[in-house]
C-alpha positions as a Markdown table, in Angstrom:
| # | Residue | x | y | z |
|---|---|---|---|---|
| 1 | Met | 2.4 | -36.2 | -7.9 |
| 2 | Arg | 3.9 | -37.9 | -4.9 |
| 3 | Ile | 6.3 | -40.9 | -4.5 |
| 4 | Ile | 7.5 | -42.9 | -1.5 |
| 5 | Asp | 11.2 | -43.3 | -1.0 |
| 6 | Tyr | 12.0 | -46.6 | 0.7 |
| 7 | Cys | 15.7 | -45.9 | 0.8 |
| 8 | Cys | 15.3 | -43.2 | 3.5 |
| 9 | Pro | 15.8 | -44.0 | 7.2 |
| 10 | Arg | 12.0 | -43.3 | 7.5 |
| 11 | Lys | 9.4 | -43.8 | 4.8 |
| 12 | Val | 8.6 | -40.4 | 3.5 |
| 13 | Trp | 6.0 | -39.3 | 1.0 |
| 14 | Asp | 7.3 | -36.4 | -1.0 |
| 15 | His | 6.6 | -34.5 | -4.1 |
| 16 | Ile | 8.7 | -35.6 | -7.1 |
| 17 | Ser | 12.0 | -33.8 | -6.8 |
| 18 | Asp | 13.8 | -32.0 | -9.5 |
| 19 | Ala | 15.9 | -35.2 | -9.9 |
| 20 | Leu | 12.8 | -37.0 | -11.2 |
| 21 | Ala | 10.7 | -34.3 | -12.6 |
| 22 | Gly | 12.4 | -34.1 | -16.0 |
| 23 | Arg | 13.7 | -31.0 | -17.7 |
| 24 | Leu | 13.8 | -27.8 | -15.6 |
| 25 | Thr | 13.6 | -24.3 | -16.8 |
| 26 | His | 16.0 | -23.1 | -14.1 |
| 27 | Glu | 18.6 | -24.5 | -11.7 |
| 28 | Pro | 17.6 | -25.3 | -8.1 |
| 29 | Ser | 19.2 | -22.4 | -6.4 |
| 30 | Ser | 16.3 | -20.6 | -4.6 |
| 31 | Pro | 17.6 | -18.9 | -1.5 |
| 32 | Thr | 14.3 | -19.2 | 0.4 |
| 33 | Gly | 15.1 | -22.3 | 2.5 |
| 34 | Pro | 14.1 | -26.0 | 2.4 |
| 35 | Val | 11.1 | -27.2 | 0.4 |
| 36 | Pro | 8.5 | -28.7 | 2.8 |
| 37 | Ser | 7.9 | -32.4 | 2.3 |
| 38 | Pro | 4.5 | -33.9 | 3.4 |
| 39 | Ala | 4.9 | -37.0 | 5.6 |
| 40 | Gly | 2.5 | -39.7 | 6.6 |
| 41 | Pro | 0.6 | -42.6 | 5.0 |
| 42 | Ala | -0.2 | -42.7 | 1.3 |
| 43 | Pro | -3.5 | -41.4 | 0.2 |
| 44 | Ala | -6.3 | -44.1 | 0.2 |
| 45 | Gly | -7.8 | -45.4 | -3.0 |
| 46 | Pro | -6.4 | -46.6 | -6.3 |
| 47 | Ala | -3.1 | -45.0 | -7.4 |
| 48 | Pro | -3.2 | -42.9 | -10.5 |
| 49 | Thr | -1.7 | -44.2 | -13.7 |
| 50 | Ile | 1.7 | -42.8 | -14.6 |
| 51 | Arg | 1.7 | -41.4 | -18.1 |
| 52 | Asp | 4.3 | -39.8 | -20.3 |
| 53 | Ala | 7.2 | -41.2 | -18.3 |
| 54 | Arg | 10.6 | -40.6 | -20.0 |
| 55 | Val | 13.9 | -42.3 | -19.8 |
| 56 | Ala | 17.1 | -40.4 | -20.5 |
| 57 | Leu | 19.6 | -42.5 | -22.4 |
| 58 | Ile | 23.1 | -40.9 | -22.5 |
| 59 | Gln | 26.0 | -42.2 | -24.6 |
| 60 | Pro | 29.2 | -40.5 | -23.5 |
| 61 | Gly | 31.5 | -42.3 | -25.9 |
| 62 | Thr | 35.1 | -43.1 | -25.2 |
| 63 | Leu | 38.3 | -40.9 | -25.5 |
| 64 | Ala | 41.9 | -41.9 | -25.7 |
| 65 | Thr | 42.5 | -40.3 | -22.3 |
| 66 | Asp | 39.9 | -42.3 | -20.5 |
| 67 | Ala | 42.4 | -45.0 | -19.4 |
| 68 | Glu | 44.1 | -42.5 | -17.0 |
| 69 | Pro | 42.9 | -38.9 | -17.2 |
| 70 | Pro | 45.7 | -36.5 | -16.4 |
| 71 | Ala | 45.4 | -34.7 | -13.1 |
| 72 | Thr | 46.6 | -31.2 | -12.2 |
| 73 | Ala | 47.6 | -29.8 | -8.8 |
| 74 | Gln | 49.1 | -26.8 | -7.3 |
| 75 | Ala | 52.9 | -26.8 | -7.1 |
| 76 | Val | 52.9 | -26.7 | -3.3 |
| 77 | Pro | 52.9 | -30.3 | -2.0 |
| 78 | Ser | 50.1 | -31.5 | 0.2 |
| 79 | Thr | 50.7 | -32.0 | 3.9 |
| 80 | Ala | 49.5 | -35.5 | 3.6 |
| 81 | Thr | 48.7 | -37.3 | 6.8 |
| 82 | Gln | 49.5 | -35.2 | 9.8 |
| 83 | Ala | 48.2 | -32.0 | 11.4 |
| 84 | Val | 50.3 | -28.9 | 10.7 |
| 85 | Pro | 49.5 | -25.9 | 12.9 |
| 86 | Leu | 49.1 | -23.1 | 10.5 |
| 87 | Ala | 50.3 | -20.6 | 13.1 |
| 88 | Val | 53.9 | -21.6 | 12.0 |
| 89 | Ser | 53.0 | -21.7 | 8.3 |
| 90 | Ala | 52.2 | -19.0 | 5.8 |
| 91 | Ala | 50.2 | -21.4 | 3.6 |
| 92 | Pro | 46.9 | -23.2 | 4.2 |
| 93 | Tyr | 46.3 | -26.8 | 3.2 |
| 94 | Ala | 47.4 | -27.4 | -0.4 |
| 95 | Met | 45.1 | -28.3 | -3.4 |
| 96 | Pro | 45.2 | -32.1 | -4.0 |
| 97 | Pro | 45.5 | -33.5 | -7.6 |
| 98 | Val | 42.3 | -33.0 | -9.5 |
| 99 | Val | 41.4 | -34.2 | -13.0 |
| 100 | Thr | 40.3 | -31.1 | -14.9 |
| 101 | Arg | 37.3 | -30.8 | -17.2 |
| 102 | Arg | 39.7 | -31.0 | -20.1 |
| 103 | Gly | 41.2 | -34.1 | -18.6 |
| 104 | Trp | 37.9 | -36.0 | -18.4 |
| 105 | Gly | 36.8 | -34.7 | -21.8 |
| 106 | Ala | 34.2 | -32.1 | -21.1 |
| 107 | Asp | 32.5 | -30.8 | -24.3 |
| 108 | Glu | 32.3 | -27.1 | -23.4 |
| 109 | Arg | 29.9 | -26.5 | -26.2 |
| 110 | Leu | 27.2 | -28.1 | -24.0 |
| 111 | Arg | 27.2 | -25.1 | -21.7 |
| 112 | Asp | 25.4 | -23.2 | -24.5 |
| 113 | Tyr | 22.8 | -26.0 | -24.8 |
| 114 | Asn | 20.2 | -24.2 | -22.6 |
| 115 | Gly | 20.9 | -20.7 | -23.8 |
| 116 | Ala | 23.8 | -18.2 | -24.0 |
| 117 | Ala | 23.2 | -17.1 | -20.4 |
| 118 | Cys | 24.5 | -20.5 | -19.3 |
| 119 | Ala | 27.9 | -20.2 | -21.0 |
| 120 | Lys | 29.1 | -17.8 | -18.4 |
| 121 | Pro | 29.6 | -19.3 | -15.0 |
| 122 | Lys | 27.8 | -17.8 | -12.0 |
| 123 | Tyr | 29.5 | -17.2 | -8.6 |
| 124 | Thr | 28.3 | -17.1 | -5.1 |
| 125 | Ser | 29.7 | -14.7 | -2.5 |
| 126 | Thr | 32.0 | -17.1 | -0.6 |
| 127 | Val | 32.5 | -20.7 | 0.6 |
| 128 | Gln | 31.1 | -21.5 | 4.0 |
| 129 | Ala | 30.0 | -25.1 | 3.8 |
| 130 | Ala | 30.4 | -28.4 | 1.9 |
| 131 | Phe | 27.6 | -30.8 | 1.0 |
| 132 | Val | 28.4 | -34.4 | 0.4 |
| 133 | His | 26.4 | -36.4 | -2.2 |
| 134 | His | 26.5 | -39.7 | -4.1 |
| 135 | Thr | 25.7 | -40.2 | -7.8 |
| 136 | Val | 23.8 | -43.4 | -7.3 |
| 137 | Asp | 25.8 | -45.1 | -10.0 |
| 138 | Arg | 27.0 | -48.7 | -10.1 |
| 139 | Asn | 29.8 | -49.5 | -7.6 |
| 140 | Asp | 31.8 | -52.0 | -9.7 |
| 141 | Tyr | 33.1 | -49.5 | -12.3 |
| 142 | Thr | 36.7 | -49.6 | -13.5 |
| 143 | Arg | 39.3 | -46.8 | -13.5 |
| 144 | Thr | 38.9 | -46.5 | -17.3 |
| 145 | Gln | 35.2 | -46.1 | -17.1 |
| 146 | Val | 35.1 | -43.1 | -14.8 |
| 147 | Ala | 35.8 | -40.3 | -17.3 |
| 148 | Ala | 32.9 | -41.5 | -19.5 |
| 149 | Met | 30.7 | -41.7 | -16.5 |
| 150 | Val | 31.4 | -38.1 | -15.6 |
| 151 | Arg | 30.7 | -37.0 | -19.2 |
| 152 | Gly | 27.4 | -38.9 | -19.0 |
| 153 | Met | 26.4 | -37.1 | -15.8 |
| 154 | Tyr | 27.3 | -33.8 | -17.5 |
| 155 | Ala | 25.2 | -34.5 | -20.5 |
| 156 | Tyr | 22.3 | -35.7 | -18.3 |
| 157 | His | 22.3 | -32.6 | -16.1 |
| 158 | Val | 22.4 | -30.3 | -19.1 |
| 159 | Lys | 20.1 | -32.1 | -21.6 |
| 160 | Ser | 17.6 | -33.9 | -19.4 |
| 161 | Arg | 17.5 | -31.6 | -16.3 |
| 162 | Gly | 17.8 | -28.4 | -18.2 |
| 163 | Trp | 20.8 | -27.1 | -16.1 |
| 164 | Cys | 23.7 | -25.0 | -17.3 |
| 165 | Asp | 26.4 | -27.5 | -16.4 |
| 166 | Leu | 27.2 | -30.3 | -14.0 |
| 167 | Gly | 25.5 | -29.7 | -10.7 |
| 168 | Tyr | 28.4 | -30.8 | -8.5 |
| 169 | Asn | 31.6 | -28.7 | -8.0 |
| 170 | Phe | 33.7 | -31.8 | -7.5 |
| 171 | Leu | 33.4 | -35.6 | -8.0 |
| 172 | Val | 35.4 | -38.4 | -6.4 |
| 173 | Asp | 35.7 | -42.0 | -7.6 |
| 174 | Arg | 36.2 | -45.1 | -5.6 |
| 175 | Phe | 39.9 | -45.2 | -6.5 |
| 176 | Gly | 40.5 | -41.8 | -4.7 |
| 177 | Arg | 40.7 | -39.6 | -7.8 |
| 178 | Ala | 39.0 | -36.2 | -7.8 |
| 179 | Phe | 37.4 | -34.6 | -10.9 |
| 180 | Glu | 36.5 | -31.0 | -11.6 |
| 181 | Gly | 32.8 | -30.5 | -11.8 |
| 182 | Arg | 31.1 | -27.3 | -12.7 |
| 183 | Tyr | 33.0 | -24.8 | -14.9 |
| 184 | Gly | 34.3 | -21.5 | -13.6 |
| 185 | Gly | 37.5 | -22.1 | -11.7 |
| 186 | Met | 38.1 | -24.6 | -8.9 |
| 187 | His | 39.6 | -21.9 | -6.7 |
| 188 | Leu | 36.5 | -19.6 | -6.9 |
| 189 | Pro | 33.1 | -19.9 | -5.3 |
| 190 | Val | 31.3 | -21.2 | -8.3 |
| 191 | Leu | 27.5 | -21.5 | -7.8 |
| 192 | Gly | 26.6 | -25.1 | -8.4 |
| 193 | Ala | 23.2 | -27.0 | -8.6 |
| 194 | His | 23.6 | -29.7 | -6.0 |
| 195 | Thr | 21.6 | -28.9 | -2.9 |
| 196 | Gly | 18.7 | -26.8 | -4.0 |
| 197 | Ser | 18.1 | -23.8 | -1.7 |
| 198 | Tyr | 21.6 | -24.3 | -0.2 |
| 199 | Asn | 23.8 | -23.9 | -3.3 |
| 200 | Ala | 24.7 | -20.3 | -2.3 |
| 201 | Asn | 27.9 | -20.0 | -0.2 |
| 202 | Ser | 28.6 | -23.7 | -0.4 |
| 203 | Phe | 30.1 | -26.3 | -2.7 |
| 204 | Gly | 29.1 | -29.9 | -3.5 |
| 205 | Val | 31.3 | -33.0 | -3.6 |
| 206 | Ser | 29.7 | -36.1 | -5.0 |
| 207 | Leu | 31.2 | -39.6 | -4.6 |
| 208 | Ile | 30.6 | -41.7 | -7.7 |
| 209 | Gly | 28.6 | -44.8 | -6.7 |
| 210 | Asn | 25.6 | -45.9 | -4.7 |
| 211 | Tyr | 26.4 | -45.6 | -1.0 |
| 212 | Glu | 22.9 | -46.7 | 0.1 |
| 213 | Thr | 24.0 | -50.2 | -0.9 |
| 214 | Ala | 27.8 | -50.2 | -0.6 |
| 215 | Ala | 30.3 | -48.6 | 1.8 |
| 216 | Pro | 32.6 | -45.8 | 0.4 |
| 217 | Ser | 36.2 | -46.8 | -0.1 |
| 218 | Ala | 38.9 | -45.5 | 2.2 |
| 219 | Ala | 40.6 | -43.9 | -0.8 |
| 220 | Ser | 37.4 | -42.0 | -1.8 |
| 221 | Leu | 36.9 | -40.7 | 1.8 |
| 222 | Glu | 40.5 | -39.6 | 2.0 |
| 223 | Met | 40.3 | -37.6 | -1.2 |
| 224 | Thr | 37.0 | -36.1 | -0.2 |
| 225 | Ala | 38.6 | -34.9 | 3.0 |
| 226 | Arg | 41.5 | -33.4 | 1.1 |
| 227 | Ile | 39.2 | -31.5 | -1.3 |
| 228 | Ile | 37.1 | -30.1 | 1.6 |
| 229 | Ala | 40.3 | -29.3 | 3.6 |
| 230 | Trp | 41.7 | -27.3 | 0.7 |
| 231 | Lys | 38.5 | -25.3 | 0.0 |
| 232 | Met | 37.7 | -24.7 | 3.7 |
| 233 | Asp | 41.2 | -23.8 | 4.8 |
| 234 | Ala | 41.7 | -21.3 | 1.9 |
| 235 | Asn | 38.5 | -19.6 | 3.0 |
| 236 | Tyr | 39.3 | -19.7 | 6.7 |
| 237 | Arg | 36.4 | -22.0 | 7.7 |
| 238 | Ser | 36.2 | -24.7 | 10.3 |
| 239 | Pro | 35.1 | -28.2 | 9.3 |
| 240 | Arg | 33.5 | -28.9 | 12.8 |
| 241 | Thr | 31.3 | -25.9 | 13.3 |
| 242 | Thr | 27.7 | -25.0 | 12.7 |
| 243 | Leu | 26.3 | -22.2 | 10.7 |
| 244 | Ile | 23.0 | -20.8 | 9.4 |
| 245 | Leu | 22.5 | -21.4 | 5.7 |
| 246 | Ala | 19.3 | -20.5 | 3.9 |
| 247 | Gly | 17.7 | -20.1 | 7.3 |
| 248 | Thr | 18.7 | -23.6 | 8.5 |
| 249 | Lys | 21.2 | -24.5 | 11.2 |
| 250 | Leu | 23.6 | -27.0 | 9.6 |
| 251 | Leu | 27.1 | -28.4 | 10.2 |
| 252 | Ser | 29.7 | -27.0 | 7.9 |
| 253 | Ile | 30.2 | -30.4 | 6.4 |
| 254 | Ser | 26.7 | -31.9 | 5.8 |
| 255 | Gly | 25.0 | -34.5 | 3.7 |
| 256 | His | 22.3 | -33.7 | 1.1 |
| 257 | Arg | 19.7 | -35.4 | 3.4 |
| 258 | Asp | 20.3 | -32.8 | 6.1 |
| 259 | Thr | 18.5 | -30.2 | 3.8 |
| 260 | Thr | 15.5 | -32.2 | 2.5 |
| 261 | Ala | 13.8 | -35.6 | 2.4 |
| 262 | Thr | 16.3 | -37.7 | 0.4 |
| 263 | Ala | 18.5 | -40.8 | 1.0 |
| 264 | Cys | 21.5 | -38.9 | -0.5 |
| 265 | Pro | 24.4 | -39.4 | 0.1 |
| 266 | Gly | 23.3 | -42.9 | 1.1 |
| 267 | Lys | 23.2 | -44.4 | 4.6 |
| 268 | Asn | 26.8 | -45.7 | 4.5 |
| 269 | Leu | 28.4 | -42.5 | 3.3 |
| 270 | Tyr | 26.2 | -40.5 | 5.7 |
| 271 | Ala | 27.5 | -42.6 | 8.6 |
| 272 | Ala | 31.0 | -41.7 | 7.6 |
| 273 | Leu | 30.5 | -37.9 | 7.8 |
| 274 | Pro | 31.7 | -37.7 | 11.5 |
| 275 | Trp | 35.0 | -39.3 | 10.4 |
| 276 | Leu | 35.1 | -37.0 | 7.4 |
| 277 | Arg | 34.8 | -33.9 | 9.6 |
| 278 | Gln | 37.5 | -35.1 | 12.0 |
| 279 | Arg | 39.8 | -36.1 | 9.1 |
| 280 | Thr | 39.4 | -32.7 | 7.4 |
| 281 | His | 40.2 | -31.0 | 10.7 |
| 282 | Ile | 43.4 | -33.0 | 11.1 |
| 283 | Leu | 44.5 | -32.2 | 7.5 |
| 284 | Met | 43.9 | -28.5 | 8.1 |
| 285 | Gly | 45.7 | -28.4 | 11.4 |
| 286 | Lys | 44.5 | -27.0 | 14.7 |
| 287 | Ser | 44.2 | -23.4 | 13.3 |
| 288 | Val | 43.0 | -21.8 | 10.1 |
| 289 | Ala | 45.1 | -18.7 | 11.0 |
| 290 | Thr | 47.5 | -17.9 | 8.2 |
| 291 | Glu | 49.4 | -14.6 | 8.2 |
| 292 | Ile | 46.7 | -13.1 | 5.9 |
| 293 | Tyr | 43.9 | -14.3 | 8.2 |
| 294 | Arg | 45.5 | -12.9 | 11.3 |
| 295 | Phe | 46.0 | -9.5 | 9.5 |
| 296 | Ala | 42.3 | -9.6 | 8.4 |
| 297 | Leu | 41.3 | -10.0 | 12.0 |
| 298 | Arg | 43.5 | -7.1 | 13.1 |
| 299 | Leu | 41.7 | -4.9 | 10.5 |
| 300 | Gly | 38.3 | -5.9 | 12.0 |
| 301 | Gly | 37.6 | -9.3 | 10.4 |
| 302 | Phe | 35.0 | -10.2 | 7.8 |
| 303 | Pro | 32.7 | -7.2 | 8.6 |
| 304 | Val | 35.6 | -4.9 | 7.5 |
| 305 | Val | 37.4 | -6.9 | 4.8 |
| 306 | Gly | 34.4 | -8.8 | 3.4 |
| 307 | Gln | 34.0 | -12.5 | 3.0 |
| 308 | Pro | 36.7 | -14.5 | 1.2 |
| 309 | Val | 36.0 | -14.7 | -2.6 |
| 310 | Trp | 39.3 | -16.1 | -4.0 |
| 311 | Gly | 40.7 | -17.9 | -1.0 |
| 312 | Asp | 44.3 | -17.9 | 0.3 |
| 313 | His | 46.4 | -18.8 | -2.7 |
| 314 | Ala | 50.0 | -18.7 | -3.9 |
| 315 | Thr | 51.2 | -15.9 | -6.1 |
| 316 | Arg | 54.5 | -15.4 | -7.9 |
| 317 | Thr | 55.9 | -13.4 | -5.0 |
| 318 | Gly | 53.9 | -14.6 | -2.0 |
| 319 | Arg | 50.3 | -15.2 | -1.2 |
| 320 | Ala | 47.0 | -13.4 | -1.5 |
| 321 | Thr | 43.3 | -13.6 | -0.5 |
| 322 | Tyr | 40.7 | -11.6 | -2.4 |
| 323 | Phe | 38.0 | -10.6 | 0.1 |
| 324 | Gly | 34.7 | -8.9 | -0.8 |
| 325 | Val | 36.0 | -5.4 | 0.2 |
| 326 | Arg | 39.8 | -5.7 | 0.3 |
| 327 | Asp | 42.6 | -7.8 | -1.2 |
| 328 | Ile | 45.3 | -8.8 | 1.2 |
| 329 | His | 48.7 | -9.6 | -0.1 |
| 330 | Trp | 51.6 | -11.1 | 1.8 |
| 331 | Ser | 55.2 | -12.0 | 1.3 |
| 332 | Val | 58.2 | -12.7 | 3.6 |
| 333 | Ala | 59.7 | -9.4 | 2.5 |
| 334 | Thr | 56.6 | -7.1 | 2.9 |
| 335 | Gly | 54.4 | -8.8 | 5.4 |
| 336 | Pro | 50.6 | -8.5 | 4.9 |
| 337 | His | 48.9 | -5.3 | 3.5 |
| 338 | Ser | 45.5 | -4.7 | 2.0 |
| 339 | Val | 44.4 | -2.9 | -1.2 |
| 340 | Met | 40.9 | -1.6 | -1.5 |
| 341 | Gly | 38.6 | 0.7 | -3.5 |
| 342 | Ser | 39.8 | 2.3 | -6.7 |
| 343 | Phe | 43.4 | 1.3 | -5.8 |
| 344 | Arg | 42.3 | -2.3 | -5.8 |
| 345 | Thr | 40.6 | -1.9 | -9.2 |
| 346 | Leu | 43.6 | -0.5 | -10.8 |
| 347 | Tyr | 46.1 | -2.8 | -9.0 |
| 348 | Arg | 44.2 | -5.9 | -10.3 |
| 349 | Lys | 44.2 | -4.4 | -13.8 |
| 350 | Leu | 47.9 | -3.8 | -13.8 |
| 351 | Gly | 48.5 | -7.4 | -12.7 |
| 352 | Asp | 52.1 | -8.5 | -12.0 |
| 353 | Ser | 53.6 | -5.1 | -12.7 |
| 354 | Arg | 56.6 | -3.0 | -11.6 |
| 355 | Leu | 54.6 | -1.8 | -8.6 |
| 356 | Gly | 55.2 | -5.0 | -6.8 |
| 357 | Leu | 53.5 | -5.7 | -3.5 |
| 358 | Pro | 52.0 | -3.1 | -1.1 |
| 359 | Ile | 54.2 | -2.1 | 1.7 |
| 360 | Thr | 51.8 | 0.3 | 3.5 |
| 361 | Glu | 48.0 | 0.7 | 3.9 |
| 362 | Met | 46.2 | 3.5 | 2.1 |
| 363 | Tyr | 46.7 | 6.8 | 4.0 |
| 364 | Ala | 45.5 | 10.4 | 3.6 |
| 365 | Val | 47.6 | 13.0 | 2.0 |
| 366 | Lys | 46.9 | 16.6 | 1.0 |
| 367 | Gly | 44.4 | 16.6 | -1.8 |
| 368 | Gly | 43.7 | 12.9 | -1.7 |
| 369 | Lys | 45.0 | 9.5 | -0.6 |
| 370 | Arg | 48.2 | 7.5 | -1.2 |
| 371 | Gln | 49.5 | 3.9 | -0.9 |
| 372 | Asn | 53.1 | 2.8 | -1.3 |
| 373 | Phe | 54.3 | -0.4 | -3.1 |
| 374 | Gln | 57.7 | -2.0 | -3.6 |
| 375 | Gly | 58.1 | -0.3 | -6.9 |
| 376 | Gly | 56.2 | 3.0 | -6.5 |
| 377 | Ser | 53.0 | 4.5 | -5.3 |
| 378 | Met | 49.3 | 5.0 | -6.2 |
| 379 | Val | 47.9 | 8.4 | -5.5 |
| 380 | Tyr | 44.2 | 9.4 | -5.6 |
| 381 | His | 43.4 | 13.0 | -6.4 |
| 382 | Thr | 40.2 | 14.2 | -4.9 |
| 383 | Ala | 39.9 | 17.1 | -7.4 |
| 384 | Asp | 39.6 | 14.9 | -10.5 |
| 385 | Arg | 38.7 | 11.6 | -8.8 |
| 386 | Lys | 41.4 | 9.8 | -10.6 |
| 387 | Val | 44.1 | 7.4 | -9.5 |
| 388 | Tyr | 47.7 | 8.0 | -10.7 |
| 389 | Val | 50.6 | 5.5 | -10.6 |
| 390 | Gln | 54.1 | 6.8 | -9.7 |
| 391 | Tyr | 56.9 | 4.3 | -10.4 |
| 392 | Lys | 60.3 | 4.4 | -8.7 |
| 393 | Ala | 63.1 | 5.2 | -11.0 |
| 394 | Leu | 64.9 | 2.1 | -12.4 |
| 395 | Ser | 68.5 | 1.8 | -11.1 |
């Protein structure tokens, strides 16, 4: 079946997308590239009769917290409106306030609705790009209606589209408030269901409203820039570069329509993307080079340390980034050092232990390998292939 979308810049005949095709048996996350869309005039002759059309009616209800859902943020204050060269700062751009799933009233039992496999979040390798969307909702909603609207989208994505969870990673309302989308940890590369073949190694931010018919508010654009700046800076990405994603050359901040024939995110929001890229760049500063990033480059860059998985984040004693191959920890006292292999596995398991932070890299010793920490050492014995922890004596 084919439809014509009069909202697009050009009239395009397309197969009905997953947005209109009813319940899906899987989420749109194929890594094989864009789905081809036939273009040209409509087929001649009488149109077939549409049968068995369905309308999804969602009643999200109301909660006591809907009036003003509580937001959470990292303790580090945001560098609000001016560029801060990260070469003089150990920390990247800070996480802005975000209303959590608990804050907007997510019913986590829904994640079991399409099977037990959906209950556990899925992760992609890293974050390289951001895709901007709109939800095509009414534009005159009030502050107190937004939480219920997000719950409604959640229920629709799960019950009507057959997805595991909300498709988007983040949502932003017209008042400039951000909302946590898909479950799994806002700081991690959670695999969403927002841009079909391009979900891997990206995240989706959707502005609540219809931006084919209205212009996005300044507050919503500013918060969108802040969310993207936080995610990209923590993962050492540039907001003004191009990359190859699912075989397609794209800008690192793109609209949904850049990947397939759709009007999303609406002509007015799409026209604001150049401003959004520039604003994100300003918020991040002229460099994404934190102490950890510069150390990663000295080690050989991403080919050696792996892609960022848990981006540059604050810890109790400093900062850390978990890459695919190594974890790099930094503090003023120790400087940056990496932990890898079986040492990394045990170090993560020990958590915030007496060992403290690493003060050397792993090095060879007779019969194995060793790495020194503030509070002791880890030693790998080649003979039995085990790692042993040696703590310093307590004074």
